[in-house]
N, C-alpha and C positions, 0 to 999 in steps of 0.2 A: 470144384477144382477148375483151375484155369487151363483151358485148352488152347491150342494154336488158333482154332477158329475164333474164339473170343478175342484173342490178342490181335489177330489180323483185322477184325472189325473195329477194335478200339484204335489201332494205329491208322487205319484208313479214315476214321472219323477225325482224328487229330490232324492228319494231313489235309483233309478238306477244310477244316477250320483255319489252319495256317495259311492255306492258299487264298481263302476268302479275305482274310485280314491283311494279306500282303507280306507276311513273314517269309513265306516261300515264294520266290518270284517264278514266273513261268519261263518258258524257253525264250531266249532273246537272240535273234539273229542266227548266224551259222556257228557250228561247233568248230573248234580248232582241230586240224588234222592231228596234231600232237600238242597237248597242253604243256607248254614250257614252264610256266610259273606254277608255284605251289597253289596260289589262289585259283588258277584255272583248273588244276587237278582236283581240288576240293569241290569246286562248283560242278564239275562233270561227274563226280563219283555218285553212283546210284544208291544212295542211302535207303530210300524206301524199298527198293528191290531186296536189299539184304535184310532189312528189318522184317519184311513180310514173308520171306521165304527161307530164312536161315534160323534154325532153332536157337543157336547160341545168341545171335543178335536179338531174337524175339524175346527171350526170357531174361536178357541182361538187365533192363530197367526194373523188372519185377524182382529179380534177385538183389539188386542194389537197394531197393526200398525195404525188402525184408531184412537184409543184413544190417542196414542202418538202424532199423527198429531194435533188433536184438543187441547190437553193439551199444546203442544208447542206454538200454536197460542195464546191461552189464556194467557200463561206465557209472551209472547212477548208484548201483549197489556197491561197487568197489570203492567209490569215493564218498560214501556216506560218512557222517561225523563219527558214528560208533566204530566203524571199521578203521578209520584213520587213527582214532585214539587207541584201538586195540593194536594196530601195527606199530605205533610209537612205543607203546608199553612193551611189546615183544622185542623191539630193537633195543630198548633201554636195558631189559634183562639180559639180552645177549651181550651187550657191551659191558655190563657188570661182570658177567662170567669170564669174559676175555681179560678184563682188567686184573682179576684176582688170579 
């Protein structure tokens, strides 16, 4: 089972890797007293604080991955050749009934 402790450790490791590689920049100069532009607001938003301490943000990536897996499996089953042929046959029979 995935616990918050495991997720915190995982996100902390990802944050460290991103800071080492330069994806996440460190603090640069002074903070604005009020961030007027949208890019300044995005830059000052404490993403890591929310991801590490809020359960909704913590489990969101895990839920997205699990949902994507199940939806892709459902999509593959629904759009299989046999199912498409069965659906076309059902629609053809329904159209014949309505026509008569």
